[in-house]
PASEBA-1860 file (N, C-alpha, C; in nm, 3 decimals):
! residues 255
1> XXXXXXXX> 4.880/7.104/-1.152/4.957/6.985/-1.112/5.103/7.004/-1.149 ~ 5.191/6.981/-1.052/5.333/6.985/-1.084/5.387/6.843/-1.099 ~ 5.507/6.832/-1.154/5.571/6.702/-1.173/5.686/6.690/-1.073 ~ 5.686/6.582/-0.996/5.786/6.565/-0.891/5.852/6.427/-0.902 ~ 5.963/6.412/-0.831/6.028/6.282/-0.817/5.970/6.209/-0.696 ~ 5.965/6.078/-0.705/5.907/5.998/-0.598/5.978/6.024/-0.465 ~ 6.110/6.037/-0.468/6.188/6.053/-0.344/6.164/6.186/-0.274 ~ 6.107/6.282/-0.345/6.088/6.415/-0.284/5.959/6.426/-0.205
9> XXXXXXXX> 5.873/6.325/-0.212/5.744/6.330/-0.143/5.758/6.271/-0.003 ~ 5.733/6.353/0.098/5.744/6.309/0.238/5.628/6.364/0.319 ~ 5.611/6.308/0.438/5.514/6.360/0.535/5.374/6.374/0.477 ~ 5.315/6.263/0.437/5.179/6.264/0.384/5.078/6.283/0.497 ~ 4.973/6.358/0.471/4.864/6.371/0.568/4.772/6.250/0.557 ~ 4.676/6.241/0.649/4.589/6.123/0.653/4.505/6.106/0.527 ~ 4.477/6.216/0.457/4.393/6.207/0.338/4.474/6.214/0.209 ~ 4.605/6.189/0.219/4.692/6.189/0.102/4.750/6.050/0.078
17> XXXXXXXX> 4.765/6.015/-0.049/4.820/5.885/-0.087/4.907/5.903/-0.211 ~ 5.000/5.810/-0.231/5.072/5.798/-0.357/5.018/5.672/-0.425 ~ 4.963/5.688/-0.544/4.896/5.575/-0.610/4.938/5.565/-0.757 ~ 4.927/5.445/-0.815/4.943/5.430/-0.960/4.823/5.493/-1.031 ~ 4.844/5.535/-1.154/4.735/5.590/-1.235/4.713/5.506/-1.360 ~ 4.587/5.476/-1.387/4.547/5.410/-1.511/4.472/5.516/-1.593 ~ 4.535/5.563/-1.700/4.479/5.672/-1.779/4.399/5.618/-1.897 ~ 4.269/5.652/-1.900/4.178/5.601/-2.003/4.106/5.717/-2.071
25> XXXXXXXX> 4.008/5.685/-2.156/3.936/5.789/-2.229/3.800/5.820/-2.169 ~ 3.775/5.773/-2.047/3.652/5.805/-1.976/3.679/5.794/-1.827 ~ 3.588/5.846/-1.747/3.602/5.839/-1.602/3.512/5.731/-1.545 ~ 3.537/5.699/-1.420/3.460/5.596/-1.349/3.397/5.661/-1.227 ~ 3.266/5.645/-1.211/3.198/5.702/-1.096/3.212/5.612/-0.974 ~ 3.207/5.666/-0.853/3.208/5.583/-0.733/3.095/5.480/-0.737 ~ 3.127/5.355/-0.708/3.028/5.249/-0.710/3.007/5.186/-0.847 ~ 3.064/5.245/-0.950/3.049/5.191/-1.086/3.151/5.080/-1.110
33> XXXXXXXX> 3.110/4.979/-1.183/3.198/4.867/-1.216/3.229/4.867/-1.365 ~ 3.355/4.842/-1.398/3.397/4.840/-1.539/3.484/4.717/-1.564 ~ 3.451/4.642/-1.669/3.532/4.527/-1.706/3.658/4.575/-1.778 ~ 3.773/4.522/-1.737/3.901/4.568/-1.790/3.980/4.452/-1.850 ~ 4.050/4.483/-1.960/4.143/4.388/-2.021/4.277/4.458/-2.038 ~ 4.380/4.404/-1.976/4.512/4.468/-1.977/4.611/4.383/-2.053 ~ 4.683/4.446/-2.145/4.785/4.375/-2.222/4.917/4.451/-2.226 ~ 4.916/4.580/-2.190/5.038/4.658/-2.193/5.125/4.627/-2.071
41> XXXXXXXX> 5.258/4.618/-2.090/5.348/4.586/-1.978/5.338/4.683/-1.861 ~ 5.319/4.813/-1.889/5.316/4.910/-1.779/5.200/4.884/-1.684 ~ 5.084/4.845/-1.741/4.970/4.820/-1.654/4.972/4.680/-1.595 ~ 5.042/4.588/-1.659/5.065/4.458/-1.595/5.152/4.476/-1.471 ~ 5.254/4.561/-1.482/5.337/4.591/-1.366/5.253/4.657/-1.256 ~ 5.166/4.749/-1.295/5.080/4.817/-1.199/4.990/4.719/-1.125 ~ 4.926/4.629/-1.199/4.836/4.532/-1.137/4.911/4.439/-1.043 ~ 5.033/4.401/-1.081/5.115/4.318/-0.994/5.145/4.392/-0.865
49> XXXXXXXX> 5.178/4.521/-0.876/5.213/4.600/-0.758/5.095/4.617/-0.663 ~ 4.975/4.646/-0.716/4.862/4.670/-0.628/4.802/4.541/-0.574 ~ 4.813/4.432/-0.651/4.752/4.306/-0.609/4.825/4.242/-0.492 ~ 4.955/4.261/-0.486/5.035/4.200/-0.379/4.983/4.241/-0.242 ~ 4.954/4.370/-0.224/4.909/4.421/-0.095/4.763/4.466/-0.097 ~ 4.688/4.424/-0.199/4.547/4.459/-0.211/4.525/4.610/-0.202 ~ 4.603/4.684/-0.279/4.596/4.830/-0.279/4.515/4.881/-0.398 ~ 4.463/5.003/-0.390/4.390/5.060/-0.503/4.482/5.129/-0.601
57> XXXXXXXX> 4.431/5.152/-0.720/4.498/5.243/-0.813/4.399/5.353/-0.849 ~ 4.444/5.452/-0.924/4.358/5.562/-0.961/4.314/5.556/-1.106 ~ 4.184/5.558/-1.129/4.128/5.562/-1.265/4.113/5.709/-1.302 ~ 4.184/5.751/-1.406/4.180/5.891/-1.451/4.157/5.896/-1.602 ~ 4.128/6.015/-1.651/4.101/6.032/-1.794/4.203/6.126/-1.856 ~ 4.250/6.090/-1.975/4.349/6.172/-2.046/4.290/6.308/-2.081 ~ 4.370/6.412/-2.061/4.330/6.548/-2.095/4.410/6.594/-2.217 ~ 4.350/6.592/-2.336/4.425/6.623/-2.459/4.477/6.765/-2.464
65> XXXXXXXX> 4.425/6.854/-2.380/4.470/6.993/-2.382/4.597/7.015/-2.300 ~ 4.639/6.912/-2.226/4.757/6.924/-2.140/4.882/6.869/-2.210 ~ 4.998/6.923/-2.172/5.125/6.875/-2.225/5.147/6.731/-2.181 ~ 5.201/6.649/-2.269/5.224/6.508/-2.236/5.330/6.493/-2.127 ~ 5.318/6.387/-2.049/5.408/6.357/-1.938/5.508/6.251/-1.982 ~ 5.632/6.294/-2.010/5.734/6.202/-2.059/5.684/6.123/-2.180 ~ 5.604/6.190/-2.262/5.548/6.126/-2.381/5.413/6.062/-2.360 ~ 5.372/6.046/-2.232/5.244/5.984/-2.201/5.137/6.091/-2.183
73> XXXXXXXX> 5.011/6.053/-2.199/4.900/6.147/-2.182/4.891/6.196/-2.037 ~ 4.868/6.326/-2.021/4.848/6.384/-1.889/4.699/6.380/-1.855 ~ 4.664/6.339/-1.732/4.522/6.325/-1.699/4.459/6.454/-1.648 ~ 4.326/6.455/-1.645/4.254/6.556/-1.569/4.294/6.541/-1.422 ~ 4.271/6.645/-1.343/4.321/6.644/-1.205/4.224/6.580/-1.106 ~ 4.132/6.499/-1.156/4.035/6.433/-1.069/4.019/6.289/-1.115 ~ 3.990/6.199/-1.021/3.974/6.058/-1.056/3.907/5.980/-0.945 ~ 3.909/5.849/-0.959/3.842/5.759/-0.865/3.936/5.645/-0.827
81> XXXXXXXX> 3.943/5.615/-0.697/4.018/5.498/-0.655/3.949/5.372/-0.706 ~ 4.026/5.273/-0.742/3.971/5.148/-0.796/4.020/5.029/-0.716 ~ 3.926/4.942/-0.683/3.958/4.813/-0.623/3.953/4.708/-0.733 ~ 4.058/4.626/-0.741/4.066/4.521/-0.843/3.992/4.397/-0.793 ~ 3.897/4.348/-0.871/3.818/4.231/-0.833/3.823/4.125/-0.943 ~ 3.825/4.000/-0.901/3.812/3.884/-0.992/3.911/3.887/-1.107 ~ 4.038/3.908/-1.074/4.139/3.913/-1.179/4.180/3.773/-1.221 ~ 4.198/3.754/-1.352/4.241/3.625/-1.404/4.323/3.646/-1.532
89> XXXXXXXX> 4.404/3.548/-1.564/4.483/3.553/-1.687/4.408/3.484/-1.800 ~ 4.416/3.543/-1.918/4.360/3.480/-2.038/4.460/3.502/-2.151 ~ 4.538/3.400/-2.176/4.647/3.414/-2.272/4.749/3.513/-2.219 ~ 4.779/3.616/-2.296/4.874/3.720/-2.252/4.802/3.839/-2.189 ~ 4.672/3.829/-2.170/4.593/3.939/-2.113/4.559/3.914/-1.967 ~ 4.538/4.022/-1.894/4.484/4.016/-1.759/4.344/4.074/-1.762 ~ 4.246/3.997/-1.713/4.107/4.041/-1.710/4.063/4.061/-1.566 ~ 3.987/4.167/-1.542/3.937/4.191/-1.406/3.824/4.293/-1.409
97> XXXXXXXX> 3.756/4.304/-1.295/3.654/4.407/-1.276/3.714/4.521/-1.196 ~ 3.697/4.643/-1.244/3.741/4.762/-1.172/3.621/4.821/-1.099 ~ 3.628/4.828/-0.966/3.518/4.882/-0.886/3.555/5.021/-0.835 ~ 3.478/5.120/-0.878/3.505/5.258/-0.839/3.480/5.282/-0.691 ~ 3.570/5.356/-0.628/3.558/5.388/-0.487/3.560/5.539/-0.462 ~ 3.643/5.582/-0.370/3.647/5.723/-0.331/3.702/5.810/-0.443 ~ 3.659/5.935/-0.443/3.710/6.034/-0.538/3.840/6.095/-0.485 ~ 3.919/6.147/-0.577/4.041/6.216/-0.536/4.076/6.326/-0.635
105> XXXXXXXX> 4.160/6.418/-0.588/4.219/6.518/-0.676/4.370/6.496/-0.678 ~ 4.431/6.524/-0.791/4.575/6.505/-0.806/4.649/6.631/-0.761 ~ 4.746/6.611/-0.671/4.830/6.722/-0.626/4.954/6.732/-0.714 ~ 5.023/6.618/-0.731/5.146/6.615/-0.811/5.151/6.485/-0.890 ~ 5.218/6.490/-1.005/5.238/6.373/-1.089/5.381/6.323/-1.079 ~ 5.397/6.192/-1.087/5.529/6.128/-1.090/5.545/6.061/-1.225 ~ 5.647/6.100/-1.298/5.666/6.051/-1.435/5.695/5.901/-1.440 ~ 5.653/5.835/-1.548/5.699/5.698/-1.573/5.849/5.698/-1.597
113> XXXXXXXX> 5.912/5.585/-1.572/6.058/5.576/-1.586/6.102/5.579/-1.732 ~ 6.016/5.532/-1.822/6.051/5.525/-1.965/5.949/5.600/-2.049 ~ 5.991/5.658/-2.161/5.897/5.722/-2.253/5.819/5.615/-2.329 ~ 5.708/5.651/-2.393/5.631/5.552/-2.468/5.708/5.501/-2.589 ~ 5.677/5.379/-2.627/5.743/5.317/-2.742/5.643/5.229/-2.815 ~ 5.646/5.231/-2.946/5.556/5.149/-3.026/5.616/5.010/-3.043 ~ 5.553/4.911/-2.979/5.603/4.774/-2.986/5.532/4.691/-3.092 ~ 5.440/4.754/-3.165/5.365/4.677/-3.264/5.270/4.581/-3.195
121> XXXXXXXX> 5.262/4.460/-3.245/5.171/4.360/-3.189/5.236/4.270/-3.085 ~ 5.367/4.284/-3.068/5.439/4.197/-2.973/5.501/4.283/-2.864 ~ 5.450/4.269/-2.742/5.500/4.349/-2.630/5.612/4.275/-2.558 ~ 5.715/4.348/-2.514/5.818/4.286/-2.430/5.761/4.256/-2.292 ~ 5.832/4.176/-2.216/5.787/4.145/-2.080/5.816/4.263/-1.989 ~ 5.751/4.263/-1.873/5.777/4.367/-1.773/5.923/4.364/-1.732 ~ 5.978/4.245/-1.712/6.118/4.233/-1.668/6.214/4.291/-1.771 ~ 6.186/4.269/-1.898/6.273/4.323/-2.003/6.275/4.476/-2.000
129> XXXXXXXX> 6.160/4.537/-1.979/6.153/4.682/-1.973/6.216/4.736/-1.844 ~ 6.197/4.665/-1.735/6.256/4.709/-1.608/6.409/4.712/-1.617 ~ 6.466/4.622/-1.693/6.612/4.619/-1.710/6.665/4.748/-1.772 ~ 6.577/4.823/-1.840/6.620/4.945/-1.907/6.630/5.066/-1.814 ~ 6.579/5.053/-1.690/6.583/5.172/-1.603/6.617/5.146/-1.456 ~ 6.609/5.024/-1.409/6.623/5.000/-1.266/6.759/5.039/-1.209 ~ 6.863/5.030/-1.288/6.996/5.067/-1.236/7.005/5.216/-1.208 ~ 6.945/5.297/-1.292/6.953/5.443/-1.273/6.833/5.497/-1.196
137> XXXXXXXX> 6.724/5.423/-1.193/6.603/5.469/-1.124/6.537/5.351/-1.054 ~ 6.597/5.304/-0.943/6.549/5.182/-0.877/6.406/5.191/-0.824 ~ 6.355/5.311/-0.800/6.219/5.327/-0.751/6.122/5.368/-0.863 ~ 6.171/5.366/-0.985/6.087/5.404/-1.098/5.985/5.297/-1.133 ~ 5.885/5.337/-1.208/5.780/5.247/-1.255/5.751/5.272/-1.403 ~ 5.695/5.173/-1.469/5.658/5.188/-1.609/5.533/5.276/-1.626 ~ 5.456/5.289/-1.520/5.330/5.363/-1.524/5.343/5.497/-1.451 ~ 5.251/5.588/-1.479/5.244/5.715/-1.408/5.192/5.693/-1.266
145> XXXXXXXX> 5.238/5.777/-1.176/5.188/5.776/-1.039/5.151/5.919/-0.999 ~ 5.085/5.931/-0.886/5.045/6.065/-0.842/5.035/6.071/-0.691 ~ 5.065/6.189/-0.639/5.030/6.223/-0.502/4.889/6.279/-0.508 ~ 4.798/6.216/-0.435/4.657/6.256/-0.445/4.601/6.292/-0.308 ~ 4.492/6.366/-0.312/4.419/6.402/-0.190/4.278/6.347/-0.203 ~ 4.239/6.265/-0.105/4.105/6.207/-0.108/4.000/6.315/-0.084 ~ 3.889/6.305/-0.156/3.780/6.400/-0.141/3.679/6.347/-0.039 ~ 3.616/6.435/0.037/3.516/6.391/0.135/3.387/6.348/0.068
153> XXXXXXXX> 3.297/6.282/0.143/3.166/6.246/0.086/3.090/6.371/0.044 ~ 2.992/6.351/-0.042/2.908/6.462/-0.086/2.829/6.521/0.031 ~ 2.803/6.650/0.022/2.731/6.721/0.127/2.586/6.743/0.084 ~ 2.496/6.738/0.183/2.357/6.772/0.156/2.273/6.655/0.111 ~ 2.157/6.686/0.056/2.064/6.584/0.012/1.977/6.639/-0.101 ~ 1.906/6.549/-0.165/1.813/6.588/-0.271/1.672/6.575/-0.217 ~ 1.592/6.678/-0.239/1.452/6.673/-0.198/1.384/6.552/-0.261 ~ 1.311/6.471/-0.182/1.248/6.349/-0.236/1.161/6.375/-0.359
161> XXXXXXXX> 1.090/6.488/-0.359/1.005/6.520/-0.475/1.089/6.547/-0.599 ~ 1.197/6.622/-0.582/1.287/6.650/-0.694/1.352/6.521/-0.744 ~ 1.390/6.433/-0.651/1.451/6.306/-0.689/1.354/6.221/-0.769 ~ 1.229/6.217/-0.725/1.128/6.138/-0.797/1.105/6.195/-0.937 ~ 1.106/6.327/-0.949/1.092/6.390/-1.082/1.210/6.354/-1.172 ~ 1.329/6.346/-1.111/1.449/6.310/-1.187/1.440/6.166/-1.237 ~ 1.391/6.076/-1.151/1.375/5.936/-1.192/1.270/5.923/-1.302 ~ 1.164/6.001/-1.292/1.060/5.997/-1.396/1.116/6.047/-1.529
169> XXXXXXXX> 1.200/6.150/-1.523/1.263/6.201/-1.645/1.355/6.096/-1.706 ~ 1.429/6.027/-1.622/1.518/5.919/-1.669/1.435/5.808/-1.733 ~ 1.325/5.769/-1.668/1.239/5.665/-1.723/1.183/5.708/-1.859 ~ 1.140/5.833/-1.868/1.086/5.885/-1.994/1.191/5.877/-2.105 ~ 1.315/5.914/-2.072/1.424/5.909/-2.171/1.447/5.766/-2.220 ~ 1.454/5.671/-2.127/1.479/5.532/-2.165/1.365/5.480/-2.251 ~ 1.243/5.514/-2.216/1.128/5.469/-2.296/1.132/5.528/-2.437 ~ 1.179/5.651/-2.449/1.195/5.712/-2.581/1.298/5.635/-2.665
177> XXXXXXXX> 1.406/5.595/-2.600/1.510/5.517/-2.669/1.455/5.383/-2.714 ~ 1.377/5.318/-2.627/1.318/5.188/-2.660/1.226/5.201/-2.781 ~ 1.141/5.303/-2.779/1.047/5.323/-2.889/1.118/5.359/-3.019 ~ 1.227/5.435/-3.007/1.298/5.482/-3.126/1.379/5.370/-3.192 ~ 1.440/5.286/-3.111/1.530/5.184/-3.164/1.463/5.050/-3.189 ~ 1.347/5.029/-3.125/1.277/4.903/-3.144/1.335/4.787/-3.064 ~ 1.417/4.819/-2.964/1.470/4.711/-2.880/1.359/4.657/-2.791 ~ 1.386/4.549/-2.721/1.285/4.478/-2.644/1.210/4.570/-2.548
185> XXXXXXXX> 1.078/4.554/-2.547/0.995/4.631/-2.454/1.018/4.588/-2.309 ~ 1.084/4.475/-2.290/1.114/4.428/-2.154/1.200/4.529/-2.079 ~ 1.273/4.611/-2.154/1.359/4.711/-2.092/1.276/4.806/-2.006 ~ 1.154/4.838/-2.051/1.069/4.929/-1.975/1.036/4.871/-1.838 ~ 1.010/4.740/-1.833/0.982/4.677/-1.705/1.106/4.679/-1.616 ~ 1.222/4.661/-1.677/1.347/4.664/-1.602/1.370/4.802/-1.542 ~ 1.336/4.906/-1.616/1.353/5.043/-1.567/1.265/5.067/-1.445 ~ 1.144/5.014/-1.446/1.056/5.027/-1.330/1.118/4.963/-1.207
193> XXXXXXXX> 1.180/4.847/-1.227/1.249/4.779/-1.117/1.366/4.863/-1.067 ~ 1.440/4.923/-1.160/1.554/5.006/-1.122/1.508/5.129/-1.044 ~ 1.394/5.185/-1.081/1.342/5.301/-1.008/1.317/5.267/-0.862 ~ 1.271/5.145/-0.838/1.247/5.102/-0.700/1.378/5.092/-0.622 ~ 1.484/5.047/-0.691/1.615/5.038/-0.627/1.666/5.178/-0.593 ~ 1.639/5.274/-0.681/1.685/5.411/-0.663/1.589/5.496/-0.581 ~ 1.488/5.435/-0.519/1.380/5.513/-0.459/1.427/5.614/-0.355 ~ 1.536/5.584/-0.285/1.589/5.677/-0.185/1.708/5.753/-0.243
201> XXXXXXXX> 1.706/5.886/-0.235/1.815/5.966/-0.293/1.940/5.968/-0.206 ~ 2.005/5.853/-0.193/2.129/5.845/-0.116/2.248/5.881/-0.206 ~ 2.364/5.897/-0.144/2.484/5.925/-0.224/2.513/5.809/-0.318 ~ 2.491/5.688/-0.271/2.516/5.570/-0.355/2.425/5.569/-0.478 ~ 2.297/5.597/-0.457/2.203/5.591/-0.569/2.227/5.704/-0.670 ~ 2.269/5.820/-0.621/2.292/5.930/-0.715/2.417/5.906/-0.798 ~ 2.517/5.838/-0.739/2.635/5.801/-0.818/2.599/5.696/-0.923 ~ 2.514/5.601/-0.885/2.472/5.498/-0.980/2.398/5.558/-1.098
209> XXXXXXXX> 2.309/5.654/-1.069/2.233/5.716/-1.178/2.325/5.801/-1.266 ~ 2.419/5.871/-1.205/2.511/5.953/-1.284/2.595/5.866/-1.377 ~ 2.633/5.747/-1.330/2.713/5.656/-1.414/2.635/5.611/-1.537 ~ 2.504/5.599/-1.525/2.422/5.553/-1.637/2.382/5.666/-1.732 ~ 2.383/5.789/-1.683/2.331/5.900/-1.763/2.440/5.991/-1.819 ~ 2.535/6.028/-1.734/2.632/6.132/-1.771/2.746/6.070/-1.851 ~ 2.754/6.104/-1.979/2.856/6.043/-2.065/2.942/6.147/-2.138 ~ 2.927/6.274/-2.104/3.014/6.376/-2.163/3.136/6.396/-2.074
217> XXXXXXXX> 3.247/6.436/-2.134/3.368/6.460/-2.055/3.344/6.569/-1.952 ~ 3.286/6.679/-1.996/3.259/6.791/-1.905/3.170/6.747/-1.790 ~ 3.067/6.669/-1.821/2.974/6.624/-1.718/3.039/6.530/-1.618 ~ 3.118/6.435/-1.667/3.184/6.340/-1.578/3.284/6.410/-1.486 ~ 3.362/6.502/-1.543/3.459/6.576/-1.461/3.387/6.660/-1.356 ~ 3.278/6.725/-1.396/3.202/6.808/-1.302/3.142/6.725/-1.190 ~ 3.094/6.605/-1.222/3.039/6.516/-1.119/3.145/6.481/-1.016 ~ 3.263/6.442/-1.063/3.367/6.401/-0.969/3.421/6.517/-0.887
225> XXXXXXXX> 3.409/6.638/-0.939/3.456/6.755/-0.864/3.349/6.814/-0.773 ~ 3.227/6.763/-0.781/3.114/6.822/-0.708/3.134/6.812/-0.557 ~ 3.084/6.912/-0.489/3.089/6.915/-0.343/2.955/6.875/-0.283 ~ 2.848/6.908/-0.353/2.713/6.885/-0.301/2.637/6.786/-0.389 ~ 2.550/6.707/-0.325/2.467/6.611/-0.397/2.380/6.682/-0.501 ~ 2.329/6.800/-0.465/2.239/6.871/-0.557/2.310/6.911/-0.687 ~ 2.443/6.929/-0.682/2.518/6.960/-0.803/2.508/6.845/-0.903 ~ 2.525/6.723/-0.853/2.522/6.607/-0.941/2.380/6.584/-0.993
233> XXXXXXXX> 2.280/6.608/-0.907/2.142/6.596/-0.952/2.115/6.691/-1.069 ~ 2.169/6.812/-1.061/2.150/6.910/-1.168/2.221/6.867/-1.296 ~ 2.340/6.808/-1.281/2.415/6.760/-1.398/2.340/6.646/-1.466 ~ 2.285/6.554/-1.386/2.207/6.443/-1.441/2.086/6.497/-1.516 ~ 2.016/6.592/-1.455/1.896/6.648/-1.517/1.929/6.716/-1.650 ~ 2.035/6.796/-1.652/2.071/6.867/-1.775/2.113/6.770/-1.885 ~ 2.182/6.661/-1.847/2.222/6.560/-1.945/2.100/6.487/-2.002 ~ 2.003/6.457/-1.916/1.881/6.392/-1.963/1.803/6.483/-2.057
241> XXXXXXXX> 1.792/6.611/-2.020/1.720/6.705/-2.105/1.788/6.717/-2.241 ~ 1.921/6.720/-2.241/1.996/6.728/-2.366/1.970/6.605/-2.453 ~ 1.970/6.487/-2.392/1.947/6.364/-2.468/1.805/6.359/-2.524 ~ 1.708/6.402/-2.445/1.569/6.404/-2.491/1.552/6.503/-2.606 ~ 1.616/6.618/-2.595/1.611/6.717/-2.704/1.671/6.661/-2.833 ~ 1.779/6.585/-2.820/1.841/6.524/-2.937/1.748/6.423/-3.004 ~ 1.676/6.347/-2.921/1.579/6.252/-2.976/1.468/6.325/-3.050 ~ 1.419/6.435/-2.990/1.312/6.512/-3.054/1.357/6.570/-3.188
249> XXXXXXX> 1.480/6.621/-3.192/1.533/6.676/-3.317/1.544/6.567/-3.424 ~ 1.591/6.449/-3.382/1.604/6.337/-3.475/1.469/6.299/-3.533 ~ 1.367/6.295/-3.447/1.234/6.256/-3.493/1.177/6.359/-3.589 ~ 1.199/6.488/-3.558/1.147/6.593/-3.645/1.209/6.586/-3.784 ~ 1.337/6.552/-3.788/1.407/6.545/-3.917/1.368/6.422/-3.998 ~ 1.313/6.323/-3.931/1.281/6.198/-4.001/1.131/6.174/-4.014 ~ 1.053/6.276/-3.986/0.908/6.262/-4.002/0.869/6.269/-4.151
END
């Protein structure tokens, strides 16, 4: 990823967009919903910008191995478009649901207009911060932006038998967690209902299952970069096997 100025980006293709970036410590799968609470001025400005025209922003994850961008965390080069739903104000916070959409890869990054600053517990307003840069950078923003390329839908399919085996493995894992932690046995009945919802191995259902199972950085990044449905099925399976092995090790140590 290179760093560019906003004014230098021209002639976008049909699958390219310039979008705001919300950099967090985890990724969002397509179709996954995440409750968000925003209090920082940069992201309040971002939400104001996208809400006016009902535009998406990009949900990305900070990459600690990369050099910081004007003092801000640099993201991995893959992310998910987000649609803002049910936004409301609560005191000085903005609350909303982030709904994951299409995947994208980052081509170029556009720096925030200002470097990070520690404001303590009292944040300045967006207008106060804008006054610090608008004269010299009228098209600047408090948040990072990126030129991105939308990724196509996943290719291929999962064999129904393999998919059913994957769902059975997931059910077995959840039942092990229920037995180990002593939480309500009603969860097992809920899992059976969820299996019926996931009965067909569609792209939507495989993204839903990946969102519930894959929680490692490497796994999430690999899922979003995947070209084929079978790749994500393999990632889900390996994550489930890893979790089950961890449960078995825990039990052996506590027998």
